[in-house]
N, C-alpha and C positions, 0 to 999 in steps of 0.2 A: 254395693257402693252407691251412695247417693250423689247426685249431680253437684251438690254444694262442696263435697270434699274432694272432687276431682281437680287435680292441678295439672293442666296440660304441659306446662313448662317443665315441671319436675318429671313428669312421665316421659317427655321427649328426651330429657337429659339421661334418664335411666336407660332408655332404649338405645341411645347413641353410645353409651358406655358398654352395653352388651355387644353392640355391633362391632365396636373397636376391638374388643377382646376376641371376638370370633374371627376377625380379619387378620389378627396378629399372626405373622408367619411362624410356623413351627419348624425349627431346624432339626434335622436328623443328622447324626454323625455318619460320616462315610465309613464304609468297610476299610477304606485305604488309610484312614487316620491312625489305625493301629500300627501301621508300618511306615509312618511318616518319616522318621529319621533315616530308616534304611532306604526308602525310595529317593529321598533328596540326596543322600550320599551316593547312591548308585548313579543317579542322573548327573551329578557333578563329576563323577568319575568317567562319564562318557557313554553310559548305557542309553539305548534308544527307548522309545515308548514301547515298542514291540517287545524288547528285551525285558523291560519292567513288567509287562503283562505276563510274559512267560514265567518270570520269577515269582510273581504273585500266584500264578496257577500252580506252581510247585508247592505252595503253601495252602493250596485248596481255596484260594480266593479267585473266583471266576468272574472277571469283568471284561468288558470290551475295550478295544483300543481307545475309543473316544472318551470313555470314562477316565482312563488313566491320563490322557492328554489334558482333559479339563481339570482334573485334580492337580496335576503338575502346574498348570497355568495359574491356578488359584494359590497354590501353596509354596511352590519353589522360590518365587521371588521374595516372599515374606518369610521364608523358612527360618532364617537366622534369628529374626525377631520372635517368631512364634515358638520355636523349639531350640533355644540356644544350647541346652544341655544335650540334645540328641545329635547335634551336628558335629560335635567334637570327636575326633578320631582317637 
């Protein structure tokens, strides 16, 4: 590559674009998402976080108490909007 064909502005823009793509957060689905409807219904019925954890363990989903609590905090409030068809009894 000769010096005359090098465009520092274009190269800088290309590098910024690559950096932005690398920084983009990659979201993984939670193992609990599969049981979203059931977890929200159980919680609304009065189940504690520990009981939800045991219920998941019966289904061979081993998670700690804090994971279930965090998941419920994120999803239970917006549950009706996110999964309207799963919340009907």
